C-alpha positions as CSV (number, residue, x, y, z in Angstrom):
1,X,73.2,144.3,199.6
2,X,75.0,141.6,201.6
3,X,74.5,138.0,200.5
4,X,76.7,134.9,200.6
5,X,75.7,134.3,197.0
6,X,77.1,137.6,195.7
7,X,80.7,138.3,194.8
8,X,81.2,134.5,194.5
9,X,82.7,132.2,191.8
10,X,83.2,128.6,191.2
11,X,84.9,126.4,188.6
12,X,83.7,122.9,187.6
13,X,84.3,120.0,185.3
14,X,82.0,117.5,183.8
15,X,84.5,114.7,183.2
16,X,82.3,112.3,181.2
17,X,81.3,115.1,178.9
18,X,84.8,116.4,178.4
19,X,83.7,119.8,179.5
20,X,84.7,122.5,182.0
21,X,83.0,125.6,183.1
22,X,82.8,128.6,185.4
23,X,80.0,130.5,187.2
24,X,80.3,134.0,188.7
25,X,77.9,136.3,190.4
26,X,78.7,139.9,191.3
27,X,77.0,142.4,193.6
28,X,78.7,144.8,196.0
29,X,82.0,144.5,194.1
30,X,80.4,145.5,190.9
31,X,78.5,148.3,192.6
32,X,81.8,149.7,193.9
33,X,83.2,149.8,190.4
34,X,80.2,151.4,188.9
35,X,79.5,153.9,191.7
36,X,82.8,155.7,191.0
37,X,81.6,156.8,187.6
38,X,77.8,157.5,187.7
39,X,77.2,156.1,184.2
40,X,73.8,156.3,182.5
41,X,71.9,152.9,182.8
42,X,72.8,151.6,179.2
43,X,76.5,152.3,179.8
44,X,76.3,150.9,183.3
45,X,74.8,147.7,182.0
46,X,77.4,147.3,179.2
47,X,80.3,147.8,181.7
48,X,78.6,145.3,184.1
49,X,78.5,142.7,181.2
50,X,82.2,143.4,180.4
51,X,83.3,142.9,184.1
52,X,81.4,139.6,184.4
53,X,83.0,138.5,181.1
54,X,86.4,139.5,182.4
55,X,85.9,137.6,185.6
56,X,84.8,134.5,183.7
57,X,87.8,134.6,181.3
58,X,90.3,135.8,183.9
59,X,89.6,132.8,186.1
60,X,91.0,130.5,183.3
61,X,94.5,131.9,183.9
62,X,96.7,129.4,185.7
63,X,99.2,132.2,186.7
64,X,97.7,133.9,189.8
65,X,99.5,137.1,188.9
66,X,98.4,137.0,185.3
67,X,96.0,139.5,183.9
68,X,93.1,139.3,181.5
69,X,92.1,142.5,179.7
70,X,89.0,143.1,177.6
71,X,89.0,146.1,175.3
72,X,86.1,147.0,173.0
73,X,86.8,149.8,170.7
74,X,85.3,151.6,167.7
75,X,85.8,154.9,165.8
76,X,82.3,155.9,165.3
77,X,80.2,154.5,168.1
78,X,78.5,156.1,171.1
79,X,81.0,154.1,173.1
80,X,84.4,154.6,171.7
81,X,86.3,152.6,174.3
82,X,85.4,150.1,177.0
83,X,88.0,148.4,179.1
84,X,87.7,145.8,181.9
85,X,90.4,143.6,183.4
86,X,90.9,140.9,186.0
87,X,93.9,139.8,188.0
88,X,93.9,137.4,190.9
89,X,90.2,138.0,191.7
90,X,90.5,141.8,191.4
91,X,88.3,143.5,188.8
92,X,88.1,147.0,187.4
93,X,86.8,148.8,184.3
94,X,85.6,152.0,182.7
95,X,83.8,153.3,179.6
96,X,84.4,156.4,177.3
97,X,81.2,157.5,175.7
98,X,79.4,160.3,174.0
99,X,76.6,161.5,176.4
100,X,74.8,163.6,173.8
101,X,74.6,160.8,171.2
102,X,73.5,158.3,173.9
103,X,70.5,160.5,174.6
104,X,69.3,160.0,171.0
105,X,69.2,156.2,171.4
106,X,66.3,154.0,172.7
107,X,66.2,153.2,176.4
108,X,67.7,149.8,175.8
109,X,70.0,150.2,172.8
110,X,71.5,147.3,171.0
111,X,75.2,146.4,170.9
112,X,75.5,147.8,167.4
113,X,73.7,151.0,168.4
114,X,76.3,151.6,171.1
115,X,79.4,150.5,169.3
116,X,78.7,150.7,165.6
117,X,81.4,148.8,163.7
118,X,84.1,147.9,166.3
119,X,86.2,145.1,167.6
120,X,86.8,143.2,170.8
121,X,90.4,142.5,171.9
122,X,91.0,139.9,174.6
123,X,94.6,139.9,176.0
124,X,96.1,137.3,178.3
125,X,99.3,138.4,180.2
126,X,101.2,135.7,182.0
127,X,103.2,137.3,184.8
128,X,105.5,134.4,185.5
129,X,106.6,133.5,182.0
130,X,106.1,137.0,180.6
131,X,104.1,135.7,177.7
132,X,101.4,137.7,176.1
133,X,98.6,136.5,173.8
134,X,96.0,138.6,172.2
135,X,93.0,137.7,170.0
136,X,90.8,140.2,168.2
137,X,87.4,139.6,166.8
138,X,84.7,141.9,165.2
139,X,82.3,143.2,167.8
140,X,79.3,141.5,166.3
141,X,76.1,139.8,167.6
142,X,73.7,140.8,170.2
143,X,76.0,141.0,173.2
144,X,79.6,140.9,174.5
145,X,78.9,137.2,175.4
146,X,78.3,136.4,171.7
147,X,81.5,138.3,170.7
148,X,83.4,136.2,173.3
149,X,82.1,133.0,171.8
150,X,83.3,134.1,168.4
151,X,86.7,134.8,169.9
152,X,87.0,131.2,171.2
153,X,85.8,129.7,168.0
154,X,88.2,131.8,165.8
155,X,91.2,132.3,168.0
156,X,91.2,129.3,170.2
157,X,89.3,126.7,168.2
158,X,87.4,125.8,171.4
159,X,83.6,125.3,171.3
160,X,82.4,127.6,174.0
161,X,79.1,128.9,175.5
162,X,78.9,132.2,177.4
163,X,75.8,133.6,179.1
164,X,75.5,136.8,181.1
165,X,72.5,138.0,183.0
166,X,71.9,141.4,184.5
167,X,69.3,142.2,187.1
168,X,68.4,144.1,190.2
169,X,68.1,143.0,193.8
170,X,65.0,144.0,195.9
171,X,66.9,147.1,197.2
172,X,67.7,148.2,193.6
173,X,71.3,147.2,193.6
174,X,72.7,145.8,190.4
175,X,73.4,142.1,190.3
176,X,75.2,140.4,187.4
177,X,76.0,136.8,186.8
178,X,77.7,134.7,184.1
179,X,78.2,131.1,182.9
180,X,81.0,129.9,180.6
181,X,81.2,126.4,179.3
182,X,84.0,124.9,177.2
183,X,84.6,121.6,175.4
184,X,88.0,120.0,176.2
185,X,89.9,118.7,173.2
186,X,89.8,114.9,173.2
187,X,89.0,115.1,176.9
188,X,92.5,116.4,177.6
189,X,93.2,120.1,178.3
190,X,96.8,119.8,177.1
191,X,96.0,118.4,173.6
192,X,96.1,120.4,170.4
193,X,93.0,122.5,170.3
194,X,92.5,121.7,166.6
195,X,91.5,118.1,167.6
196,X,88.3,119.5,169.1
197,X,85.3,118.6,167.0
198,X,82.6,121.2,166.8
199,X,79.9,118.5,166.3
200,X,81.0,116.3,169.2
201,X,77.8,114.8,170.7
202,X,79.0,115.2,174.3
203,X,79.5,118.9,173.7
204,X,76.1,119.2,172.1
205,X,74.6,117.7,175.3
206,X,76.5,120.1,177.6
207,X,75.7,123.2,175.4
208,X,72.0,122.3,175.3
209,X,71.7,122.1,179.1
210,X,74.0,125.1,179.8
211,X,72.2,127.2,177.2
212,X,68.9,126.6,179.1
213,X,70.1,128.9,181.9
214,X,67.9,132.0,182.3
215,X,69.2,135.6,182.9
216,X,67.1,135.8,186.1
217,X,68.8,132.7,187.4
218,X,72.3,134.1,186.8
219,X,71.4,137.3,188.5
220,X,69.4,135.9,191.4
221,X,71.1,137.0,194.6
222,X,69.2,134.3,196.6
223,X,70.2,131.4,194.4
224,X,73.5,129.7,195.4
225,X,75.8,129.0,192.4
226,X,76.0,125.4,193.5
227,X,72.2,125.1,193.3
228,X,72.2,126.6,189.9
229,X,74.9,124.2,188.7
230,X,72.8,121.3,190.0
231,X,69.7,122.5,188.2
232,X,71.6,122.5,184.9
233,X,73.6,119.3,185.1
234,X,72.0,117.1,187.7
235,X,72.1,114.2,185.2
236,X,75.9,114.2,185.1
237,X,78.8,113.9,187.6
238,X,80.0,117.4,188.2
239,X,83.2,118.2,190.1
240,X,83.2,121.6,191.8
241,X,86.3,123.7,192.5
242,X,85.8,126.8,194.7
243,X,86.8,130.0,192.9
244,X,88.5,133.1,194.1
245,X,86.0,135.6,195.4
246,X,85.8,138.5,193.0
247,X,86.4,142.0,194.3
248,X,86.9,145.5,193.1
249,X,90.6,146.2,192.8
250,X,92.3,149.2,191.2
251,X,96.0,149.1,191.3
252,X,96.7,152.8,191.3
253,X,98.0,154.4,194.5
254,X,100.1,157.6,195.2
255,X,103.3,155.6,195.4
256,X,102.7,153.8,192.1
257,X,101.7,157.1,190.4
258,X,104.8,158.8,191.6
259,X,107.0,156.0,190.4
260,X,105.5,156.2,186.9
261,X,105.8,159.9,186.7
262,X,109.5,159.7,187.8
263,X,110.3,157.8,184.7
264,X,109.6,160.9,182.5
265,X,112.4,163.3,181.7
266,X,112.6,166.4,183.8
267,X,111.5,168.7,181.0
268,X,108.4,166.6,180.4
269,X,107.5,166.6,184.1
270,X,107.8,170.4,184.1
271,X,105.4,170.6,181.1
272,X,102.9,168.5,183.0
273,X,103.0,170.8,186.0
274,X,99.8,172.7,186.7
275,X,99.2,176.2,188.1
276,X,99.4,174.8,191.6
277,X,102.9,173.5,191.0
278,X,101.8,169.9,191.0
279,X,101.3,167.2,188.4
280,X,97.7,165.8,188.4
281,X,97.2,162.3,187.3
282,X,93.7,160.9,186.8
283,X,92.9,157.2,187.0
284,X,90.1,156.3,184.5
285,X,89.4,153.0,186.4
286,X,88.6,154.4,189.8
287,X,88.0,158.1,188.8
288,X,90.5,159.4,191.4
289,X,93.0,162.2,190.9
290,X,96.5,162.1,192.3
291,X,98.7,165.1,192.9
292,X,102.5,164.5,192.5
293,X,105.4,166.8,193.2
294,X,107.3,167.2,190.0
295,X,110.7,167.6,191.7
296,X,110.1,164.5,194.0
297,X,108.7,162.4,191.2
């Protein structure tokens, strides 16, 4: 489905309320990621939520080459690993799950039914400075959005609201949208986050209006993000900043794979070689297989 309102993003600030936010809506780019795997509907939906969340959080990186990685993991869940990442507008993701156990669950299983007792790790990698920061929170609540809110409350001390909506366009294509709102400490992004007051009246106002957004609005391919933003905050001055258009982007390619394999000792490359005399490397993100000459690696 082609629409100017899909695969779009914008950032905004509400200066007088000391708040900032981001909106994103995905369509064809999300479909390209999901189509490489053919996941069952519950797994497809969970990965769609993770990719929207990665796009929302990744857009907060000031370093254009920086990367945001989400990893949800458990030892006893139907899903034992979910990974999604974002870098410079490029998104990718995959899920490892037990198909047999999934068949025993309801049509729309809960987060707990899919993961059991697990955790969500959120990692920010800054390419320019080389700094890396990771926060880990229990995978609790009814959605990944709620787990992300817990992350910001516990690891960042920033009051945040995250909403994600999943729907279908008239042609059956998956559409997913998300909203993230954050309270700025003392109205200044650079101040110590501990100065943020969880009961700040301005934040209560922003959270109330932002929390009124409906899933069908977030996933409405015919609703421009600017219009949705106006619906939510037309009583306030809102400054809009165009975001980077999200797109599918897996960074694997034959040259990159060959370079990675070349770093292994010769005896290990020999052990990796298959009956056809080549080393096969599979990319979980894009579900592609690459054949590499062991001698030329």
